C-alpha positions in Angstrom: 65.3 -23.8 -111.8 69.2 -21.9 -111.6 71.2 -21.6 -108.7 71.3 -17.8 -107.2 74.7 -17.5 -109.3 73.1 -18.3 -112.4 70.1 -16.1 -111.7 72.5 -13.1 -111.5 74.1 -13.4 -114.8 73.4 -10.6 -117.3 73.5 -10.6 -120.9 76.7 -8.9 -120.9 78.3 -11.5 -119.0 77.0 -14.2 -121.4 78.4 -12.4 -124.4 81.9 -12.4 -122.9 81.6 -15.7 -121.9 80.6 -16.9 -125.3 83.2 -15.0 -127.0 85.8 -16.8 -124.8 84.4 -20.3 -125.5 86.4 -22.1 -128.3 85.3 -22.1 -131.9 84.8 -24.9 -134.1 87.6 -27.0 -134.3 90.1 -26.9 -137.4 89.5 -29.5 -140.2 91.6 -32.7 -139.8 94.2 -33.6 -142.0 93.3 -35.5 -145.2 95.4 -38.4 -144.2 93.8 -38.8 -140.9 90.4 -38.7 -142.1 88.0 -41.6 -143.3 87.3 -41.8 -146.7 84.0 -42.4 -146.3 83.7 -38.8 -144.7 84.2 -35.7 -146.7 86.8 -33.6 -144.9 84.3 -30.4 -145.0 81.7 -32.2 -143.2 83.5 -32.9 -140.1 84.0 -29.0 -139.8 81.2 -27.4 -141.4 78.8 -27.8 -138.6 78.5 -24.3 -137.0 78.1 -24.3 -133.2 74.5 -23.1 -132.0 74.3 -19.9 -130.1 72.2 -22.2 -127.7 74.8 -24.5 -126.9 77.5 -21.5 -126.4 75.2 -19.8 -123.9 74.8 -23.5 -122.1 78.6 -23.9 -121.8 78.8 -20.6 -120.6 76.2 -21.1 -118.0 78.3 -24.5 -117.2 81.4 -22.9 -117.1 80.0 -20.3 -114.5 78.4 -23.0 -112.3 81.7 -25.1 -112.2 84.2 -22.2 -111.5 85.0 -21.3 -108.1 82.9 -18.4 -106.4 84.5 -15.0 -106.2 86.4 -14.2 -103.2 84.2 -12.8 -100.7 84.5 -9.8 -97.9 82.7 -11.9 -95.4 84.9 -14.4 -94.4 85.3 -16.5 -91.3 87.9 -14.0 -89.8 85.6 -11.3 -89.9 82.7 -13.0 -88.9 84.7 -13.5 -85.9 85.9 -10.1 -85.5 82.1 -8.9 -85.6 80.8 -11.0 -83.3 83.8 -10.4 -80.7 82.7 -6.4 -81.0 79.3 -7.4 -80.6 80.0 -9.4 -77.5 82.5 -6.7 -76.2 79.7 -4.3 -76.2 77.4 -6.6 -74.5 79.8 -6.9 -71.5 81.0 -3.2 -71.6 77.3 -2.6 -70.4 77.8 -5.2 -67.3 81.1 -3.0 -66.5 79.0 0.3 -66.8 76.7 -0.6 -64.6 79.1 -1.7 -61.9 81.7 1.1 -62.1 81.8 3.9 -59.6 81.4 6.5 -62.0 77.9 5.2 -63.0 76.8 3.3 -60.1 77.9 5.6 -57.6 76.8 5.7 -53.8 74.0 6.8 -51.3 74.2 10.2 -49.4 75.7 9.6 -46.0 76.0 11.4 -43.0 78.1 10.9 -40.1 77.4 11.1 -36.5 78.8 14.8 -35.9 76.3 15.9 -38.7 78.5 15.9 -41.7 76.8 15.0 -44.9 77.9 14.1 -48.4 75.4 14.0 -51.4 75.0 10.8 -53.3 75.9 10.6 -56.9 75.3 8.1 -59.7 72.3 5.9 -60.1 72.5 4.8 -56.4 72.4 8.2 -55.2 69.9 9.6 -57.7 67.5 6.8 -56.8 68.5 6.6 -53.3 69.3 2.9 -53.4 70.3 0.6 -50.7 72.7 -2.3 -51.5 70.1 -4.7 -51.9 68.1 -2.6 -54.4 71.6 -1.7 -55.9 72.1 -5.7 -56.4 68.6 -6.1 -57.7 69.5 -3.7 -60.4 72.4 -5.8 -61.5 70.4 -8.9 -61.3 67.4 -7.6 -63.7 69.4 -7.8 -66.5 69.6 -11.5 -66.2 66.1 -12.1 -65.9 65.4 -10.9 -69.2 68.6 -12.9 -70.3 67.5 -16.3 -69.1 63.8 -16.0 -70.0 64.4 -15.3 -73.5 67.5 -17.4 -74.4 65.7 -20.7 -74.6 63.1 -19.0 -76.5 65.8 -17.7 -79.0 67.5 -21.0 -79.3 64.4 -22.8 -80.3 63.0 -20.1 -82.8 66.8 -20.6 -84.8 65.4 -24.0 -85.9 62.5 -22.2 -88.0 63.7 -18.6 -88.3 67.3 -17.4 -89.8 69.7 -16.7 -86.8 70.9 -13.8 -88.5 67.4 -12.2 -88.3 67.1 -13.2 -84.9 70.4 -11.4 -84.0 69.3 -8.2 -85.3 65.8 -8.3 -83.5 67.5 -9.1 -80.3 70.2 -6.3 -80.9 67.6 -3.6 -81.7 65.7 -4.3 -78.5 69.2 -4.2 -76.8 69.9 -0.6 -78.3 66.5 0.5 -77.5 66.9 -0.6 -73.9 70.0 0.8 -73.4 68.8 4.5 -74.6 66.0 3.8 -72.2 68.3 3.1 -69.4 69.9 6.7 -70.0 66.7 8.1 -69.8 65.2 6.3 -66.9 63.3 8.5 -64.2 62.7 6.1 -61.6 64.0 2.9 -60.2 61.4 0.6 -61.6 61.8 2.1 -64.9 65.6 1.3 -65.3 64.8 -2.1 -63.7 62.4 -2.8 -66.8 65.1 -1.3 -69.2 67.7 -3.7 -67.4 65.6 -6.7 -68.4 65.1 -5.6 -71.9 68.9 -5.3 -72.4 68.9 -9.0 -71.3 66.0 -10.2 -73.6 68.3 -8.5 -76.1 71.4 -10.1 -75.7 69.8 -13.6 -75.6 69.6 -13.7 -79.1 73.2 -13.5 -79.7 74.9 -15.5 -76.6 73.1 -18.8 -77.8 73.6 -18.3 -81.6 77.2 -16.9 -81.8 79.6 -19.8 -80.5 78.0 -22.3 -82.6 78.6 -20.3 -85.8 82.2 -19.8 -84.7 82.6 -23.4 -83.9 81.5 -24.2 -87.5 83.7 -21.7 -89.3 87.1 -22.2 -87.3 89.7 -24.1 -88.5 89.9 -27.7 -86.8 93.1 -27.4 -85.0 92.1 -23.7 -83.7 88.4 -24.3 -82.7 89.2 -23.4 -79.0 91.7 -20.5 -79.7 88.9 -19.2 -81.7 86.3 -19.6 -79.0 89.0 -18.1 -76.4 89.2 -15.1 -78.7 85.7 -14.6 -78.6 85.1 -15.2 -74.7 88.1 -12.9 -74.2 85.9 -10.2 -75.0 83.7 -10.7 -71.8 86.6 -10.0 -69.3 87.9 -7.0 -71.6 84.1 -5.8 -72.1 83.6 -5.6 -68.3 87.2 -3.9 -67.8 86.4 -1.2 -70.4 83.1 -0.8 -69.1 84.6 -0.1 -65.7 87.0 2.5 -67.4 84.3 4.1 -69.6 81.8 4.4 -66.9 84.2 5.7 -64.6 85.6 8.6 -67.0 81.9 9.3 -68.1 80.3 9.4 -65.0 82.8 11.6 -63.1 83.2 14.0 -66.1 79.7 14.2 -67.6 76.6 12.1 -66.2 76.0 8.6 -65.8 73.0 8.9 -68.1 75.7 9.5 -71.0 77.5 6.1 -70.9 74.2 4.4 -71.6 73.6 6.6 -74.5 77.0 6.0 -76.0 76.3 2.2 -75.7 73.1 2.6 -77.9 75.0 4.7 -80.6 77.9 2.2 -80.6 75.6 -1.1 -80.9 73.1 0.7 -83.3 75.3 -0.5 -86.4 75.4 -4.1 -85.6 71.7 -4.4 -85.0 70.9 -2.8 -88.7 73.8 -5.6 -89.9 71.6 -8.2 -88.2 69.0 -7.5 -90.9 71.4 -7.1 -93.8 74.0 -9.6 -93.5 73.9 -12.6 -95.6 72.9 -15.7 -93.6 74.8 -18.8 -93.0 73.7 -22.5 -92.5 74.1 -23.8 -89.0 75.3 -27.3 -88.9 72.7 -29.5 -87.6 69.6 -27.2 -88.9 68.0 -27.9 -92.1 67.6 -25.2 -94.4 64.4 -22.8 -94.5 63.1 -24.5 -97.8 63.5 -28.0 -96.4 61.6 -27.0 -93.1 59.2 -25.5 -94.9 58.6 -28.6 -97.0 58.7 -31.0 -93.9 56.2 -28.6 -92.3 53.6 -28.6 -95.5 53.8 -32.6 -95.4 53.2 -32.6 -91.4 50.4 -30.0 -91.7 48.9 -31.9 -94.6 49.1 -35.0 -92.6 47.4 -33.4 -89.7 44.6 -32.0 -91.6 43.8 -35.2 -93.2 44.0 -36.9 -89.9 41.4 -34.4 -88.0 39.0 -34.4 -91.0 38.9 -38.4 -90.7 38.2 -37.9 -86.8 35.4 -35.6 -87.6 33.5 -37.9 -90.1 35.5 -39.8 -92.6 32.3 -40.0 -94.8 32.6 -36.4 -95.6 36.1 -36.9 -97.2 33.9 -38.4 -100.2 32.4 -35.1 -100.8 28.7 -35.7 -100.6 27.0 -32.8 -102.2 30.2 -30.7 -102.5 30.0 -29.8 -98.7 32.7 -32.3 -97.3 35.5 -29.5 -97.5 33.9 -26.9 -96.1 32.5 -29.0 -93.0 35.9 -29.5 -91.8 38.2 -26.9 -92.9 37.9 -24.6 -90.0 38.1 -27.3 -87.2 41.2 -28.9 -89.1 42.9 -25.4 -89.2 42.3 -24.7 -85.5 43.6 -28.4 -84.9 46.4 -28.2 -87.2 47.8 -24.6 -85.5 47.4 -26.4 -82.0 49.1 -29.6 -83.2 52.1 -27.4 -84.6 52.4 -25.8 -80.9 52.2 -29.0 -79.3 54.8 -30.4 -81.5 57.4 -27.6 -80.8 56.5 -28.3 -77.0 57.2 -31.7 -77.6 60.4 -31.1 -79.4 61.6 -28.6 -76.8 61.1 -31.4 -74.1 62.7 -33.8 -75.9 65.8 -31.6 -76.6 65.8 -30.6 -72.8 65.7 -34.2 -71.6 68.7 -35.3 -74.0 70.5 -32.4 -72.1 69.6 -33.5 -68.5 70.5 -37.0 -69.0 74.0 -36.0 -70.3 76.1 -36.3 -67.3 79.0 -34.6 -69.0 76.9 -31.4 -69.8 75.3 -31.5 -66.3 78.4 -31.5 -64.3 80.0 -29.1 -66.6 77.3 -26.6 -65.8 77.2 -27.0 -62.3 80.9 -26.3 -62.0 80.4 -23.2 -64.3 77.4 -22.3 -62.0 79.9 -22.0 -59.0 82.2 -20.3 -61.1 79.8 -17.5 -62.0 78.7 -17.2 -58.8 81.8 -15.7 -57.9 82.7 -13.9 -61.0 79.5 -12.1 -61.2 79.9 -11.0 -57.7 83.3 -9.8 -58.4 82.5 -7.8 -61.4 79.7 -5.9 -59.7 81.2 -5.5 -56.2 85.1 -5.8 -57.1 85.4 -1.9 -57.4 83.5 -0.9 -54.2 85.1 -3.7 -52.1 88.7 -2.6 -53.3 87.7 1.1 -52.6 86.7 0.3 -49.1 89.4 -2.2 -48.0 92.5 -0.6 -49.4 90.9 2.8 -49.8 91.9 3.0 -53.6 91.2 6.6 -54.9 90.7 5.0 -58.5 89.2 1.5 -57.7 87.5 1.6 -61.5 90.7 2.1 -62.9 92.6 -0.4 -60.7 90.2 -3.3 -61.1 89.6 -2.5 -65.1 93.1 -2.6 -65.7 93.8 -5.7 -64.0 90.7 -7.2 -65.5 91.4 -6.4 -69.0 95.0 -7.5 -68.7 94.5 -10.8 -67.3 91.2 -11.4 -69.1 92.9 -11.1 -72.4 96.2 -13.2 -71.7 94.0 -15.7 -69.6 91.3 -16.4 -71.9 93.8 -16.7 -74.9 95.9 -19.0 -73.0 93.5 -21.5 -71.8 91.9 -21.6 -75.5 95.4 -22.3 -77.0 96.8 -24.7 -74.3 93.8 -26.8 -75.0 94.4 -27.2 -78.5 98.1 -27.8 -77.9 97.0 -30.5 -75.3 94.6 -32.0 -78.3 91.3 -30.6 -77.7 89.2 -33.4 -76.0 86.3 -33.1 -73.3 88.7 -35.0 -70.9 91.4 -32.2 -71.0 89.2 -29.4 -71.1 88.1 -30.9 -67.4 91.8 -31.3 -66.4 92.2 -27.7 -67.5 88.8 -26.4 -65.9 89.8 -27.8 -62.3 93.6 -27.2 -62.3 93.3 -23.6 -63.3 90.4 -22.7 -61.1 91.9 -24.5 -58.5 95.3 -22.5 -58.5 93.5 -19.2 -59.2 90.9 -19.6 -56.0 94.2 -20.1 -54.1 95.9 -17.0 -55.3 92.7 -14.6 -55.0 91.8 -16.0 -51.4 95.4 -15.2 -50.4 95.2 -11.7 -52.0 92.3 -10.5 -50.0 94.3 -11.9 -46.8 97.0 -9.3 -47.7 97.3 -5.9 -45.7 99.2 -4.3 -48.5 97.7 -2.8 -51.5 100.8 -3.9 -53.6 100.7 -7.5 -52.4 96.8 -7.7 -53.2 97.3 -6.4 -57.0 100.0 -9.1 -57.7 98.4 -12.0 -56.2 94.6 -11.1 -57.7 96.3 -10.5 -61.1 98.0 -14.2 -61.2 94.3 -15.3 -59.3 92.4 -13.9 -62.3 94.7 -14.9 -65.0 94.3 -18.5 -64.0 90.4 -18.2 -63.8 89.6 -16.6 -66.8 91.7 -19.7 -68.4 88.8 -21.4 -68.4 86.2 -19.6 -70.7 87.2 -21.3 -73.7 87.2 -24.9 -72.3 83.9 -24.8 -70.4 82.1 -23.6 -73.7 84.1 -26.2 -75.8 82.6 -28.7 -73.5 79.0 -27.6 -74.2 79.1 -27.4 -77.9 80.9 -30.8 -78.1 79.1 -32.8 -75.7 76.0 -32.6 -77.6 74.8 -33.2 -81.2 75.2 -30.2 -83.5 71.6 -29.8 -83.8 71.4 -29.4 -79.7 74.3 -26.8 -80.0 72.2 -23.6 -79.5 70.2 -25.0 -76.9 73.1 -26.5 -74.8 74.6 -22.6 -74.9 71.2 -21.0 -73.9 70.5 -23.5 -71.1 73.8 -23.3 -69.8 73.5 -19.6 -70.0 70.3 -19.7 -68.2 71.8 -21.7 -65.5 75.0 -20.0 -64.5 72.9 -16.8 -64.4 69.7 -18.0 -62.5 71.8 -20.2 -59.8 75.3 -18.2 -60.1 75.5 -14.2 -60.9 71.7 -13.3 -60.5 71.4 -14.4 -56.8 75.0 -13.8 -55.9 75.0 -10.0 -56.4 71.9 -9.6 -53.9 73.2 -12.0 -51.6 76.4 -10.6 -51.4 74.8 -7.4 -50.7 72.9 -8.8 -47.8 75.8 -10.4 -46.5 77.7 -7.2 -46.3 74.9 -5.4 -45.0 75.1 -7.6 -42.1 78.6 -8.0 -41.4 79.6 -4.6 -42.6 83.2 -6.1 -43.6 84.5 -6.1 -46.9 87.5 -8.2 -46.6 85.5 -11.2 -44.7 83.0 -10.5 -47.5 85.2 -11.3 -50.4 86.9 -14.3 -48.5 83.4 -16.0 -48.0 82.7 -15.3 -51.9 86.3 -16.6 -52.9 85.7 -19.7 -51.3 82.9 -20.7 -53.5 86.0 -21.4 -56.1 87.3 -24.4 -54.7 83.5 -25.8 -54.9 83.9 -25.2 -58.8 87.4 -26.6 -59.1 86.0 -29.9 -57.4 83.1 -30.4 -59.5 85.1 -30.0 -62.9 87.6 -32.5 -61.4 84.7 -35.0 -61.3 84.2 -34.4 -65.1 87.6 -36.1 -65.6 86.5 -39.2 -64.5 83.5 -39.3 -66.6 82.9 -41.2 -69.5 82.8 -38.7 -72.4 82.4 -38.4 -76.3 82.9 -35.6 -78.6 79.7 -35.5 -80.6 80.7 -32.6 -83.3 80.7 -34.6 -86.3 77.2 -36.9 -85.4 74.8 -36.1 -88.0 71.5 -34.3 -86.5 68.1 -35.6 -87.5 67.4 -31.9 -88.8 70.2 -32.2 -91.0 69.9 -31.1 -94.3 69.3 -33.9 -97.1 72.5 -34.9 -99.0 71.3 -33.2 -102.4 71.2 -29.8 -100.4 74.6 -30.0 -98.6 76.6 -28.4 -101.5 74.8 -25.1 -100.5 75.0 -25.3 -97.1 78.9 -25.2 -96.1 79.8 -23.1 -93.3 81.5 -19.7 -94.5 85.1 -20.4 -96.1 87.7 -18.4 -96.8 87.3 -17.3 -100.7 83.5 -18.6 -100.9 80.7 -16.4 -101.4 78.1 -15.9 -99.1 75.5 -15.9 -101.7 75.7 -19.7 -102.1 74.1 -20.0 -99.0 70.1 -20.2 -98.4 68.7 -17.2 -97.5 65.3 -16.8 -95.5 
């Protein structure tokens, strides 16, 4: 069978190549020819058309593929835009323009009407926090599922499905009419994002230049604070000038082209995973073995086919048993992979520090504008927090990635950077909330966020490189699940409950910021652990050597058509 490139050759291309093929060699000089051979006989043999066609095909096969528009840098840009839109949604739901406030009445009977989601649905602070955390529920449930499905379904198609769900759910948020309806839509937004977060980083890690892997990851994760900050600004502007519902509808329109792209984009091979054809072959062999084993266990004598009824006797039971065995094998494989992650001390310590870190960052992103508005009486808290976060997020995240590459990107150096920047960032943020001056708060808080955001690339670098290539999607998924289920999912409601009790936003902010010191301490422990970069280890699911030529990561100047597609 020919390669995809060979199949695309038309007759016109073959004719052109045959025309370019060298003709028969000129006759040799008589002085150089053997006397036994006539000079005409050596040159009179015409080249057969079939030989010319075969030569043309061989030249096409051996020639380098034509440059492709779909290069690693463009892949990075596409993933960055999708990631940014995901986090714009986080900023939108937290912005004062969209989130709003409840209606209030003073003791002298003066009342102000509510606005935004909180005003329309008359939500207290706990319900408002639940609205934020509902998104995380869908995310943490669906992330491991998508990571496991990536071993049998093309990841780009999974991303297309997830982003389609995200688009519909975002439109549903804008059309919601009750509190519980918008809660369900927020859960579905999390389900949609789950397909993307566990698969994008491994693709970037595969295709990034060796000396710039952390820098490329930094560019990708830079979109987290940038997206949240843009969400603050976008939500504030749309909510104040139009209606909070338009903010969600706008998100859905922007994400729709990327959902379509997930279905039409040429798929790439992810390192550590066998191609689809190989997996189908292995699955068919396993299924055949299961069917044979089941048939033998039912009645070995019927394999002889007495009276022609043997296959009919065990066909249905073996089919059911084969299906159950396939499900059981998937569960067993998932359990084995989970065990490999949970016994990895480097992975566990890295995720524990990330949980404490995300507990603070999640609450900052949701309650930050409201806390700033109440403590310092900011007239435009959305704009202020959005501006600080976007600037510090961009420069802090990029700096963290480039510094780790300059230090020599190793797991031990990543832990040093994580512990040091988080500790210093915690000092500046804690001091900022102690300041009475608005300008003093802005300066110190900006320095603190600059340092805190430098952790984004190193922490994900550790997640990707402390496990074998085949475990990277699951590592990213479990890391995401853990930091949300133990981090920002409970932090928003807990901070809301704490604030309802103490009724002092400054005290609430100081208690919350103290958790960053815990994150720094956990990451410092990682420096002393025995660590090993396992990126180059072969996975048990790696493709056979004969197929690796068609399974290279996307490289500049290479054609994506050389990659196997579902």
